[in-house]
Backbone bond lengths (Angstrom), bond angles and torsions (degrees), N, CA, C in turn:
res aa  C-N    CA-C-N  psi(-1)  N-CA   C-N-CA  omega(-1)  CA-C   N-CA-C  phi
1 X - - - 1.449 - - 1.531 108.61 -
2 X 1.334 116.25 135.46 1.454 120.74 179.15 1.532 109.96 -69.29
3 X 1.341 114.30 156.05 1.465 121.01 -177.24 1.533 112.05 -53.28
4 X 1.335 117.07 -52.50 1.461 119.79 -177.55 1.523 112.42 -63.63
5 X 1.348 117.46 -32.39 1.461 120.73 178.40 1.519 111.54 -63.82
6 X 1.317 116.94 -37.44 1.473 119.91 177.65 1.518 110.50 -62.43
7 X 1.306 116.88 -42.27 1.465 120.17 179.45 1.522 111.08 -67.17
8 X 1.327 117.61 -36.65 1.464 121.40 178.86 1.524 112.33 -67.90
9 X 1.332 117.14 -23.05 1.463 120.33 -178.13 1.534 113.22 -89.97
10 X 1.334 118.06 5.09 1.476 121.39 177.36 1.526 108.85 -72.69
11 X 1.337 116.23 127.81 1.471 120.38 176.94 1.525 111.38 -98.80
12 X 1.340 116.84 -39.03 1.463 120.64 175.45 1.525 109.30 -137.08
13 X 1.315 114.71 147.96 1.459 122.83 177.94 1.514 107.34 -136.48
14 X 1.330 116.22 125.39 1.462 121.30 178.10 1.513 108.54 -124.76
15 X 1.334 116.43 124.03 1.460 122.26 -179.00 1.516 108.15 -123.74
16 X 1.333 115.37 130.19 1.463 120.73 -177.82 1.513 110.10 -132.45
17 X 1.339 116.11 137.52 1.459 121.14 170.82 1.516 107.27 -126.24
18 X 1.334 115.50 143.97 1.462 118.47 179.98 1.520 110.34 -149.07
19 X 1.324 114.35 152.69 1.459 121.03 177.73 1.527 108.47 -95.74
20 X 1.315 116.32 171.17 1.460 120.38 -179.63 1.519 112.21 -65.18
21 X 1.332 117.46 -18.33 1.466 120.85 178.69 1.513 112.58 -85.91
22 X 1.337 116.58 -7.44 1.460 120.34 177.78 1.506 114.48 101.86
23 X 1.332 118.11 -11.52 1.455 120.29 177.09 1.513 110.45 -75.93
24 X 1.323 116.40 156.47 1.450 119.67 177.88 1.510 111.70 162.71
25 X 1.335 114.62 -164.50 1.456 121.05 -177.40 1.512 110.43 -135.34
26 X 1.331 114.55 151.72 1.461 120.74 173.61 1.522 107.77 -138.69
27 X 1.329 115.57 130.34 1.452 120.89 176.88 1.524 107.64 -123.17
28 X 1.324 115.12 139.51 1.459 120.57 179.71 1.520 108.59 -130.17
29 X 1.324 114.59 125.18 1.457 121.75 176.28 1.524 108.10 -104.48
30 X 1.309 116.42 123.12 1.462 121.88 173.89 1.523 105.80 -109.31
31 X 1.333 115.91 98.34 1.459 120.15 -174.17 1.529 112.23 -71.87
32 X 1.313 117.37 -30.31 1.466 120.28 179.15 1.527 110.81 -68.43
33 X 1.317 116.06 -43.01 1.470 120.54 -179.37 1.521 112.71 -91.63
34 X 1.333 116.60 -5.62 1.471 123.93 179.87 1.532 111.59 56.91
35 X 1.346 114.26 55.32 1.462 121.02 179.78 1.524 111.17 -130.29
36 X 1.332 115.28 148.27 1.461 122.86 171.45 1.518 106.73 -118.70
37 X 1.331 116.91 129.22 1.467 122.02 174.16 1.520 107.86 -113.50
38 X 1.312 116.61 136.27 1.459 122.33 -178.71 1.522 108.34 -125.04
39 X 1.330 116.05 131.18 1.458 121.33 176.95 1.512 108.06 -125.20
40 X 1.333 116.00 120.17 1.457 123.23 -179.69 1.523 108.40 -102.73
41 X 1.325 116.41 110.31 1.459 121.32 -179.10 1.514 114.14 -74.34
42 X 1.312 117.01 -8.90 1.466 120.82 178.29 1.525 111.37 -92.50
43 X 1.336 116.26 -37.94 1.463 120.20 -178.00 1.522 108.80 -140.18
44 X 1.320 117.30 102.24 1.464 121.75 -175.03 1.517 112.59 -57.44
45 X 1.342 118.00 -27.34 1.460 119.54 -178.02 1.531 112.47 -75.15
46 X 1.329 117.84 -1.41 1.465 121.39 174.54 1.531 111.93 -94.13
47 X 1.322 118.04 1.03 1.456 121.17 179.29 1.529 109.73 -68.72
48 X 1.331 116.44 144.83 1.461 119.17 178.06 1.516 111.25 -157.05
49 X 1.319 114.30 166.33 1.459 123.20 169.86 1.517 105.29 -135.96
50 X 1.338 115.06 133.51 1.465 118.53 178.35 1.517 109.24 -145.85
51 X 1.324 114.35 167.40 1.463 118.52 -178.66 1.523 110.30 -74.74
52 X 1.308 114.14 149.09 1.458 122.58 175.39 1.529 105.25 -91.66
53 X 1.316 116.65 101.70 1.469 121.27 -175.48 1.532 110.28 -64.76
54 X 1.322 117.09 158.99 1.476 119.30 177.73 1.534 112.93 -55.09
55 X 1.340 116.79 -36.97 1.467 120.54 178.94 1.528 111.57 -65.92
56 X 1.319 116.47 -43.23 1.466 120.05 -179.39 1.522 111.43 -73.10
57 X 1.334 116.84 -33.53 1.458 120.66 175.39 1.531 109.86 -63.00
58 X 1.310 116.49 -44.07 1.460 120.81 177.98 1.535 110.89 -63.95
59 X 1.335 116.43 -39.82 1.463 121.08 177.68 1.533 110.60 -59.03
60 X 1.335 116.63 -42.95 1.472 120.89 178.73 1.529 110.72 -66.94
61 X 1.326 116.66 -45.37 1.462 120.49 -177.67 1.525 111.72 -63.16
62 X 1.311 117.12 -38.05 1.468 120.53 179.06 1.517 112.28 -80.31
63 X 1.332 117.64 -33.18 1.459 121.70 -173.61 1.512 116.18 -85.28
64 X 1.337 117.75 -33.20 1.473 119.97 -175.95 1.531 114.19 -58.08
65 X 1.328 120.26 -45.96 1.471 118.31 -179.95 1.536 112.91 -57.83
66 X 1.326 117.18 -33.75 1.461 121.42 -179.87 1.518 114.31 -69.86
67 X 1.333 117.02 -16.86 1.469 119.88 178.45 1.527 111.43 -79.44
68 X 1.337 116.95 -22.20 1.466 120.28 -175.76 1.520 112.60 69.05
69 X 1.332 117.05 18.18 1.458 122.26 -172.83 1.528 113.90 -54.48
70 X 1.314 118.23 -49.59 1.472 119.92 -177.66 1.523 110.94 -63.11
71 X 1.322 116.16 -38.74 1.464 119.90 -179.51 1.528 111.27 -65.86
72 X 1.349 117.41 -44.96 1.458 116.35 179.79 1.517 113.12 -75.47
73 X 1.320 117.63 -25.73 1.470 118.32 173.43 1.523 109.93 -62.48
74 X 1.339 116.33 -45.73 1.468 120.09 178.24 1.527 111.06 -64.96
75 X 1.334 116.69 -37.91 1.463 120.70 177.15 1.519 112.05 -62.09
76 X 1.316 117.03 -43.33 1.466 120.13 176.63 1.525 110.48 -61.60
77 X 1.326 116.22 -42.20 1.466 119.52 -179.19 1.525 112.02 -65.29
78 X 1.327 117.37 -25.38 1.471 121.82 176.94 1.528 111.77 -87.79
79 X 1.333 117.27 -4.25 1.460 121.00 179.42 1.515 114.19 86.11
80 X 1.325 117.57 16.82 1.464 121.98 -178.57 1.531 110.55 -87.52
81 X 1.329 116.64 57.81 1.460 121.69 -175.14 1.519 112.50 -64.86
82 X 1.320 117.76 -40.31 1.468 120.69 -178.18 1.518 111.57 -65.43
83 X 1.313 117.49 -33.31 1.462 121.85 -178.98 1.525 111.83 -74.33
84 X 1.321 117.66 -39.81 1.461 121.14 -171.68 1.529 115.08 -110.23
85 X 1.329 118.14 -17.99 1.452 119.16 -171.54 1.504 115.45 -122.42
86 X 1.329 113.85 169.35 1.453 122.87 175.46 1.522 108.33 -128.71
87 X 1.331 117.80 124.68 1.464 119.45 177.95 1.530 110.98 -66.73
88 X 1.318 116.09 147.88 1.462 121.67 177.05 1.518 109.26 -125.41
89 X 1.310 116.65 151.06 1.465 120.74 175.75 1.526 109.82 -78.22
90 X 1.317 115.84 -26.53 1.450 122.42 -179.02 1.543 109.62 -73.83
91 X 1.323 117.79 129.12 1.470 120.01 -178.75 1.532 113.61 -80.66
92 X 1.322 116.70 45.60 1.454 120.13 177.08 1.526 109.67 -90.41
93 X 1.335 115.93 166.95 1.462 119.19 -176.26 1.525 110.57 -141.77
94 X 1.320 114.88 163.43 1.456 122.59 175.74 1.521 108.47 -134.92
95 X 1.313 114.66 155.57 1.470 121.81 176.79 1.522 107.80 -148.83
96 X 1.326 116.41 133.02 1.457 121.35 178.43 1.522 108.77 -129.46
97 X 1.322 115.83 134.56 1.459 122.10 176.27 1.527 107.63 -126.37
98 X 1.331 115.88 124.61 1.455 122.43 -179.99 1.526 108.35 -119.25
99 X 1.321 116.93 131.42 1.467 122.54 173.72 1.520 108.10 -112.43
100 X 1.347 115.10 139.89 1.456 121.58 -177.12 1.529 110.93 -111.07
101 X 1.337 115.36 164.06 1.468 121.79 -178.88 1.518 113.10 -57.09
102 X 1.334 117.46 -33.39 1.466 120.92 -177.53 1.531 113.41 -79.85
103 X 1.338 117.05 3.81 1.463 121.23 178.72 1.518 113.68 91.61
104 X 1.316 118.30 -7.54 1.464 120.74 178.44 1.528 109.47 -79.64
105 X 1.328 115.32 164.57 1.458 119.49 177.54 1.522 110.21 -140.98
106 X 1.309 114.88 165.33 1.454 123.33 177.74 1.516 106.50 -137.62
107 X 1.326 116.37 123.74 1.456 121.84 -179.31 1.518 107.78 -126.92
108 X 1.316 115.50 135.19 1.454 120.36 178.59 1.518 108.48 -146.45
109 X 1.346 116.46 147.86 1.464 120.44 178.41 1.520 109.53 -158.35
110 X 1.315 115.10 161.77 1.460 119.70 178.75 1.518 108.35 -163.03
111 X 1.316 115.99 152.87 1.453 123.71 173.85 1.523 107.92 -118.53
112 X 1.318 115.76 141.02 1.470 123.42 179.37 1.525 113.55 59.65
113 X 1.327 117.19 28.21 1.450 121.56 176.20 1.527 107.22 -159.99
114 X 1.333 116.57 114.83 1.464 120.87 -178.42 1.524 109.97 -111.04
115 X 1.329 117.34 146.58 1.461 121.15 179.14 1.530 112.13 -59.05
116 X 1.322 115.77 145.74 1.462 121.02 178.15 1.524 111.32 -60.32
117 X 1.314 117.82 -32.59 1.474 122.14 179.93 1.525 112.66 -95.96
118 X 1.318 117.80 19.19 1.462 121.26 -178.70 1.529 111.50 -56.08
119 X 1.323 116.71 -40.46 1.462 120.65 -176.62 1.524 111.71 -59.21
120 X 1.322 117.73 -37.97 1.472 120.38 178.83 1.527 110.92 -62.50
121 X 1.330 116.77 -43.59 1.466 120.27 178.50 1.517 110.41 -68.15
122 X 1.317 117.61 -43.53 1.461 122.71 179.54 1.529 110.75 -57.95
123 X 1.330 117.18 -45.45 1.465 120.71 -179.45 1.521 111.69 -65.75
124 X 1.315 117.24 -35.74 1.462 121.21 176.68 1.528 110.53 -66.20
125 X 1.317 116.82 -42.54 1.467 121.45 177.10 1.522 110.24 -62.21
126 X 1.322 117.02 -46.13 1.465 120.50 -179.41 1.526 111.81 -63.72
127 X 1.328 117.30 -37.89 1.463 120.65 179.98 1.526 111.93 -68.08
128 X 1.323 117.27 -34.82 1.470 119.73 -176.67 1.527 113.13 -88.77
129 X 1.332 117.84 -24.64 1.467 119.81 178.87 1.522 112.48 -98.33
130 X 1.338 115.93 -20.06 1.460 122.27 -174.85 1.526 111.40 62.61
131 X 1.344 114.95 33.20 1.462 122.38 178.52 1.532 109.38 -131.76
132 X 1.310 116.06 153.65 1.455 121.75 176.51 1.532 109.22 -75.94
133 X 1.330 117.15 128.21 1.473 121.63 -178.71 1.520 109.74 -115.97
134 X 1.328 115.82 62.93 1.467 120.44 174.24 1.526 108.26 -143.44
135 X 1.296 114.36 152.53 1.463 120.21 -176.37 1.516 110.65 -74.44
136 X 1.314 115.10 150.19 1.476 121.32 177.98 1.502 109.83 -86.37
C-alpha cells in the first residue's frame, strides 16, 4: 500500500500528551463520523466535542502524510529511537492510537523521547482544534 493510501484509510486518530504529574491533553479525530473530541487534563471544563468541518477534514487529509506519523510510530515500535526520536530531560510522554478501515490498529507511545517531526503533528492538531497542544 502506498504511503498516502495508508493515511487515507485512517478512521480514527487519538493523540495524547501528558506530564509526569498527570496533566495533559487528548484529542480524538473520528473521520467517519466527522467529529473532534478534546480532553483537557488541566481543566475539565475545557473538554469539548465538535464537528470536523470539510475544511478541517481536508487539512488533516492533506497534512497527515507530511508529518510522517505512521512511519515514526512504526519506527518507535521497532526500537529505532535514534532514527525517529529526540530524548528530552522532561519526563513527559505521548501516545498515539490509529484505527484503519480494515479493522487493524497501530499504537505507539514513549516517555522522555519525542519524535523529530512532532512539531508538524502538533501544528496540525492546533490548526484543526484551535487549541494549544503543548504541556504546561
